[in-house]
Kinemage of the C-alpha trace (Angstrom):
@kinemage 1
@onewidth
@group {chain A} dominant
@subgroup {mainchain}
@vectorlist {calphas} color= white
{ca met a 1} P -8.402 14.471 6.053
{ca ile a 2} L -10.394 11.240 5.745
{ca lys a 3} L -11.441 10.356 2.204
{ca thr a 4} L -13.575 7.612 0.696
{ca arg a 5} L -13.422 6.491 -2.939
{ca phe a 6} L -14.984 3.635 -4.865
{ca val a 7} L -12.211 1.581 -6.472
{ca glu a 8} L -12.914 -0.825 -9.355
{ca val a 9} L -11.157 -4.175 -9.530
{ca gly a 10} L -8.567 -4.506 -12.287
{ca ala a 11} L -5.627 -2.257 -13.103
{ca trp a 12} L -3.981 0.307 -10.849
{ca arg a 13} L -6.409 3.139 -9.978
{ca thr a 14} L -5.265 6.656 -9.068
{ca leu a 15} L -6.664 7.962 -5.773
{ca glu a 16} L -4.638 11.188 -5.522
{ca ala a 17} L -2.482 13.106 -7.996
{ca phe a 18} L 0.183 15.702 -7.201
{ca trp a 19} L 2.214 18.278 -9.121
{ca gly a 20} L 4.996 19.651 -6.923
{ca arg a 21} L 3.182 18.867 -3.671
{ca lys a 22} L 4.220 16.845 -0.632
{ca ala a 23} L 1.737 14.621 1.169
{ca arg a 24} L 1.295 11.331 2.936
{ca ala a 25} L -1.562 8.842 2.896
{ca val a 26} L -2.434 6.097 5.379
{ca phe a 27} L -4.340 2.922 4.416
{ca arg a 28} L -5.565 -0.107 6.419
{ca arg a 29} L -7.950 -2.032 4.139
{ca pro a 30} L -9.093 -3.845 2.152
{ca ala a 31} L -6.876 -6.817 2.864
{ca arg a 32} L -4.756 -7.928 -0.121
{ca ala a 33} L -5.080 -4.534 -1.825
{ca gln a 34} L -1.828 -3.110 -3.164
{ca ile a 35} L -0.768 0.529 -2.830
{ca lys a 36} L 2.099 2.506 -4.347
{ca val a 37} L 3.354 5.914 -5.421
{ca arg a 38} L 3.845 6.313 -9.171
{ca tyr a 39} L 6.250 9.082 -10.222
{ca gly a 40} L 6.394 10.446 -13.754
{ca asn a 41} L 3.967 10.826 -16.610
{ca gly a 42} L 2.815 7.773 -18.558
{ca trp a 43} L 3.452 4.095 -18.033
{ca arg a 44} L 6.722 3.975 -20.000
{ca leu a 45} L 8.382 6.999 -18.422
{ca gly a 46} L 7.236 6.483 -14.838
{ca thr a 47} L 8.690 4.676 -11.847
{ca asp a 48} L 6.986 3.017 -8.910
{ca ser a 49} L 7.934 3.534 -5.291
{ca gln a 50} L 6.884 2.243 -1.870
{ca glu a 51} L 4.742 -0.614 -3.209
{ca gln a 52} L 3.007 -2.384 -0.309
{ca thr a 53} L 0.224 -4.917 0.291
{ca leu a 54} L -2.437 -4.203 2.907
{ca asp a 55} L -3.256 -6.862 5.510
{ca gly a 56} L -6.545 -5.338 6.699
{ca leu a 57} L -5.233 -4.744 10.240
{ca his a 58} L -2.074 -2.663 10.275
{ca ala a 59} L -1.713 0.827 8.848
{ca lys a 60} L 0.528 1.274 5.799
{ca glu a 61} L 1.789 4.720 4.827
{ca leu a 62} L 2.841 6.278 1.530
{ca gln a 63} L 4.904 9.474 1.364
{ca val a 64} L 4.962 11.790 -1.642
{ca gly a 65} L 8.094 13.879 -1.512
{ca ser a 66} L 10.180 16.178 -3.652
{ca ala a 67} L 10.057 13.811 -6.646
{ca ser a 68} L 6.441 14.946 -7.100
{ca leu a 69} L 7.872 18.069 -8.759
{ca leu a 70} L 7.483 15.947 -11.881
{ca tyr a 71} L 4.126 14.268 -11.258
{ca ala a 72} L 3.122 11.762 -8.601
{ca arg a 73} L 0.068 9.597 -8.072
{ca ile a 74} L -1.032 7.523 -5.118
{ca gln a 75} L -2.455 4.372 -6.664
{ca met a 76} L -4.273 1.259 -5.493
{ca met a 77} L -5.174 -2.118 -6.985
{ca val a 78} L -7.929 -4.016 -5.161
{ca pro a 79} L -8.857 -7.728 -5.207
{ca arg a 80} L -12.552 -6.812 -5.707
{ca ser a 81} L -14.481 -3.593 -6.396
{ca thr a 82} L -15.078 -1.801 -3.094
{ca glu a 83} L -15.203 1.525 -1.287
{ca val a 84} L -11.865 2.452 0.248
{ca thr a 85} L -11.428 4.859 3.147
{ca tyr a 86} L -7.995 6.337 3.753
{ca glu a 87} L -6.365 9.340 5.395
{ca cys a 88} L -4.555 11.959 3.328
{ca tyr a 89} L -2.350 14.513 5.062
{ca pro a 90} L -1.184 17.339 2.822
{ca gly a 91} L 2.252 18.865 3.063
{ca ser a 92} L 0.698 21.911 1.424
{ca pro a 93} L -2.913 23.155 1.724
{ca asp a 94} L -4.073 21.898 -1.670
{ca ala a 95} L -2.172 18.589 -1.851
{ca cys a 96} L -5.000 16.119 -1.117
{ca val a 97} L -7.755 17.568 -3.257
{ca ala a 98} L -7.946 15.095 -6.180
């Protein structure tokens, strides 16, 4: 499913959130944007995984797996405020609905 969200410059922004769901998301742009999966609840108790930087040309993929039984978020930090289009493929019917 193709999704578009407006992302503000600054801190990490959550694009999708999961409780016990598997999914994957594919990003291409904007160039220099950073993407990651954040597992856990809160900034002190969480861990980051799969952190990547987009180059604007090649697709980068994030996978949310069984660790999302706790809580998982697909997050992005952009170099400037912009609309971001990405693909979200749910491992269960209601995974990519945030």
